[in-house]
N, C-alpha and C positions, 0 to 999 in steps of 0.2 A: 533497330532500323529507324532512319529520320523520319520524321512525320511527313515531309515532302514525299517521300516514296510510297506513301500509302495511297490506295486508289482513292478517287472522288468519293465514292460511297462510303468508304472506310472513314474519310476525312470528315464527312458529314456526321457521322456519330461522334467524332472527336470533337466538333465544334458544338454539337448538342450537348455533350459531356461538359465542356467549358461553361456553357450557360448553366447548366445543372450546378456546377462547383460555385459560379457566382451567387446563385440562390441560396446554397448553404452558407455561404460567406455573410450573406445579408441576414439570414436567421440567426446566425451565431452572433454577429455584432448586435442585433437587436436584443437578443437573450442577455447579453453581457451587460445591458444597462438595467436589468432586473436585480432583485434582492436574492440572496442565496436560497431561502425557502422556495421561493417561486422557480428558480431554476431547477432546483431538486424535484419540484412536482411535476414540471413540464419538460425539461431537456428541450430539445429541438422539436418535439412532437406536438404540433398543435391542430388547429382545425383543419389545415390543408392536408396534414398527414391524416387525420381521421377519415376525411372524405375519400382520400385515396385507398384506404384500408376498409371498405364497406360501412363507414361511419363509425368504427370502432374508437371510443375516446380514450382506451388504454392502449398502449404500444402491443400489437401482436406478436405472438411467437411464430417464428418461422422454422419449422422443423424440417423443412425439405433440406436434402444434402446438396441441392445444386441448383442454379438458375437457368431458366429456358430464355434464349436469345431469340430476338425476331429473325435473324439470319446470319450468315457467316461474316458479314462485314461488322455487325455490332459485335459479335463474339471476338474477332480480331482486335477491334479497338479495345475491348474491354480487358482481354487476357495480356494486351501490350500496357496495361494499366494508364491508358490515354483517355478513358471515359468512365466516369462512375459506375461501379458493378459490385457484385458480391461474387459471383461465378460458383464457388463451391465453399462449403461451410468450413473447410479445413483452412481456408484464407480469409474469409469473412462471412458474414450473415446480417441481414436486416436488423434482427433484434439485438445482436451485438454492437451493431453501429449506433443504434439508440442508446446503449448504455455507455460506450465510448465517448459520445458527445456529451453526455452529460456529466461524466467524470471529468472530462477536460474542462468544462465550464465550471464545475465546483472547485477543481483544484487551482484553477487559475483566477479565482474570484479575488479580486483586489489586486491582482498582477497585471501590469500594463501591456504585457506582450502577448502573444498567441501560445496555445499549447494543444498538443494532440495526445490522444490516448490508445492504447492497444489492450484488449483483455485476453486472458489466457485460461487454462483449464485450472490452474491452482496458483497459489501465492508463490510457492517454489518454482513454479514455472515462469512466473514473472520475473522472479530474481534472475533466474537462468538466462532469460531472453533479454533482460536489462543488462547484464554483464558479459555474456559471451562475445557480442560484437566488438569490445574493447580488447578481447585477448587475441585477435588474429595475428597472423604474422609468425615469423621466426624469431630467434634470438632471446634473450633473457627478458623477463617481465616480473612485475610484482603488483600486487594491489594492497592498498591501505586501508583496514577495516578495524571498525570498533569490536573489541571482544564481547562487548555487551550486545549480544544478538541471541536470535532465536536458534534453537538446536538444529533445526533442518538447514539453517543458512551457515551455521558454523561447519556442518558436515559437507555441505556443497563447496564451500571454499576450501576446507582443509583437506578432504578426502579426494573429491573429483578434480578440483583445480589443482591443489597442492601436490598430493602424492601421485595422482595419476596423470597429471599433465605438466608437473614440474614448474609450475608457477609459484613463486614466493609469497607467503601470505605475511604481510606486516601487521600484526595485531597490536591495536591500541588498548593497553591495559586499563588506563584512564581517559576516558573520552573528553572529560572536562578539562584535560590539561593540553593545551594548544600546542605546546612544545613538542609533545610526542607525535602530533600528527606531522608538525614540520620536520621533525627529525627523520621520519620515516620515508618521506617522498625523496626520489631520485630521478635520474633520467630513464630510468626503466619502468617507472610506475604509470600504471594506465588508468586508474580511477581511485576515489575515495569512497567509502560506504560507511552509513551509520544508521542505527534506528533511534527514533525518538516518538515516546519514550521506548526503551528496550523491553524485550520480553526474555525473562521473567523478573530481572531485577529493577526495572523502570529507571535505567540509566538514561541520561539526557547528554546533548551536547551543543555547544554554542554554532547554531547553523551557519549564521551569517559569517563568522569568523573563519570557521572551516572551509566554506565556499570561497572566501576571498583568498585563502591560502591555495586552494585547489586551482583556482584560476590563474593565479600567478605562475603557476606551472603548466598551463594550458591542458588541465584536467578536469573532468566532471565530477560533480558530488552527486552520488546516488543516496536518497534518503527513504529507507522504511518507514512509512507513517501508518502503518496498519492500527495501531492502538489510538492514535489520535483521530483519525479520519479527518477529512476537509472541514469538518464542523468545529475543529478545536485547532488545528493548525494547517497551514498550507505552505509547505516548505519553499515553493517557487517564489513566494513573495518575499523570501529571506536570503535568496542567492542559490538555492540548489537548483539543479539542472534536471534531474529525473526523480520522480516519486514512484514508490511502489507500495502496493496493497495486496494483503491477502483479502480479496472480497468474501472470503468464507467465515471471517471474524465479524468485526464490528458493523461493518456494511449490510451484511445479510444475517443479522442477529437470531433469525428465526431458526437457523441451521438447515435450513431446506436445499442449500446450494452450496457447492464449492468453485471457488474462481480466483483469479488474480488480476491485476492491473499494472501497467506502467504509463505514467503521464509524463511526457516531457515539453520542456520549452523548446521554442524554435532556436536554431543558431547555438548548439551547446558547444563548449570547448572540448577539443579530443585531439590527441596525438596521431591517433591511427583512424582508418576507415575513409570511404568515399566521401564526396560532398554531400550526397543524399542524407547520409548518417548525420552529419552535422546539422544539416538544414532542418530536418523533421524526423528525429529520432525514432519516435514512436511509429510514424507511417512507414519508414524504412523497415524497421522489425516486423511490422504487421505483414508487409507485402513480400517481404524477401526471406530473412533468416526463420521467422516463425512458420511461413509457407513451408519451408523445407524440413524444420524439425516437427511440426505438426501438433504443437501443443495447444490446440484450439479448445475454447471454451464451448460448452453445451449451451443452445439457445434456451433451453428450460433454465439453467442455472442463472444465465444473464437475465432472463425475465424476473427471477426470485430476487436478485440482487438490485434490479432497476426498480422492482415495487417497494423494496424496503428503503431505497436511497432517499424516497421521497420525504420521509420523516427522521432523516438522520440527525438534524440539529436537535430538535425536541427530545430525541431519544437519547442522544449522548449528554444533554443537559440532565436528565433524570438520571441517567446511570452514573455520571460524574458526581451528582449531589450524594447518592446513594454510598458510592465508594468512600467518599470524604468521611462520610458519618461513620462507616464502619472502621476506616483506618484510624479514625480519632479514638475510637473505644479500644481498638488493639494496641495502640501505642501506650495507652496506660494499663494494660492488663499484666498482672505480675508473671504469668507464664510466657509471656511474650518477650523474647530477647531484643529484637528490633523489629521495625516496620519500614518497608521501602515503598513510598507513594510520594511523587513530587509535589502533591498539594500540601503535605506537612511542612511546616517552616523548619523543622529539623532536619528535613531530608537534605543530603548535600547537594543535590540537583535542584532544589526549589527556586533559587534567584533565576537560574537559567530557564527553568520551565515556566516560570511566571513571565518570562518575556516573549514566549514562544506559543504558548498553550491558553488560548482565549476563545471563549464561546463567540462564534462568528455572529456579527451584527448584534450583539448584545449591547454595543454602545447606542444602536438605534433605539433600543427599548428603553434607553435612559441611564444605564450604567454599563461600563465595561466590566465584563466578568470573567475572571479566570477560572478555567475548568481543566481538570487533569486526568480525565477519562476513567476506566470502568476497572482497570487492572491494578492488583497491589500485590505485595509479598510480604510474608513475615517469618521471621525465625524463632524456633521454639526453644524455651530453656530445656534441657534435657537431651539435646541431640537429636539424631535421625530417628531413634526409636520413638522420641516422644512426638515427632512430626508425623509418624505413621500411626501412632494411637489417636493423635486428634483428626487425622484425616479419617481413619476408619470409624470414628464416633459421630460424624457429621449426619444429619438426618434429612436436613432440607436441602442443604447444598450439594450438588451431585458431585461424585468422582468421575473424572474424565480428564483427557489430554487436551480437550476443546477449550476455546476461549472466545468472547466476544458475544456470548449468547444472551438472551432476554432471561434465561435461567441462569442462576448463579453455579459456578463449577470451581473445583478446587483440584489441584494435583500436587504431587512432590516431584519438581523437574528432576532431581538427580536420579529417579528410578523411571522417569517417564520421557518428557519432551527432550532432556538433555542428557539422558542416560549413555547414548553412544559416542558422545564426544569424550568420554572417559574423564578420569580423575583430574588429570593434568589440565584438560581443556575447560572442566567446570571451576577448577581454581583460576585459570586465566579470566574466565567471565564473571567470577565472584559469585558462584553458586553452591553454597554449602549443603550438606545433606539434610540439615534441620529446616530447611526452606521450603514453606507452602506458598503456591502460587494461588491467588483467590481472583477469580473474574466475577465481580459483583453485577448481578443482574437488576431486573426490573421489580423485584419482590420488595416489600415494604422493608426499609432498613432495621426497624426493630424486630421484625422476623429473623432477619440474618444475623443480627448480632444476638439474639437468643440461642440460635443453633450454635453459633461460634462459642458462646460463654458455656453450654452445656458439653461441648466437646473438649473445652479447655480446662474442665474440671475433672483433672486426672487424679 
């Protein structure tokens, strides 16, 4: 319905909504002048927001399922998406809005354009919501994807999209090889997708070069930046169009909540979809596809993510230092066949990772610092059985499929996170049976190294 067809009463709420949006824009522009840590601490919630919420200095959790409206006129304007509202927690929620605003500001830190965000119930929900809109319509279609990816991502693309929906998955075996990306694109391609760094083999790719290649074909580049977080890299600054996070991981390192997020820049390239999808992808997903599919995030989980997001820079700095110390020791251990960690100079992705993975604002402190995150993996001499023995002997480091925790965690991907993709799929992704994935936490690295050394004393 055209706006001019609404009653005068409804029009009044539309006008009030426009004024509210202008005020939000003003706050957003003001916060964009602040440093990363300040944005992480405050987001868009300041003194005015506190006074509007009983004086609470911390963003409150809204556990209500629905919003009360003043009258039917406000309800009509809100449900037509012509006035700011949250209406129903499957569509939105005030606590989620606080988190989305903060994530958009952090991921676009240093990026000259605008960005918006949408949070979801899990990281996999975020990947599904970020990719599904590009797969609409009939006829042949394909997607170009780095094979160095999380097992859940592999299964979504290979099983749900490939086998169930007949979409061709064009896997890039070596994401560092730009020619492989170029050769995979044709007139039926819908998007390019990669992780940096990847789980569990810590693969990287040249974001700028792949983005330029995608844009030459009017395609978007989607980047899963879960392991890096915006504290270490912000793909939008290098040409990516959509950034995806499993908020369950590094951002909510306590492990108290599960969630996902997609953050998009405005005016993305795409061969399909309505104008709204191109102009504000995250906003489009939030109000339309996600409304209908229903992968909504819990307000409690949003509050947990928002709370821990405030310290993300200092936390990723500490965890990266710890991981570098552990990786360096493992690289020289006689029982270790190889170590994958982009911070090591011998790692094949080191030169590329050095260009993209830097502690945000470290230059403000006096020196630009490369930091490579908290995840590493290593292969054991003696094969799969040796890996199982080492994993079973760990005493301080926990055995679990999780990662991103403040507590160190280890697993064998071949029997856990990447088990279901099968031997052929693991070979494609470069995940042998003797590989242990280690997420380094906040413990003192000397204690972690001691635990690893006793476990490696086979």
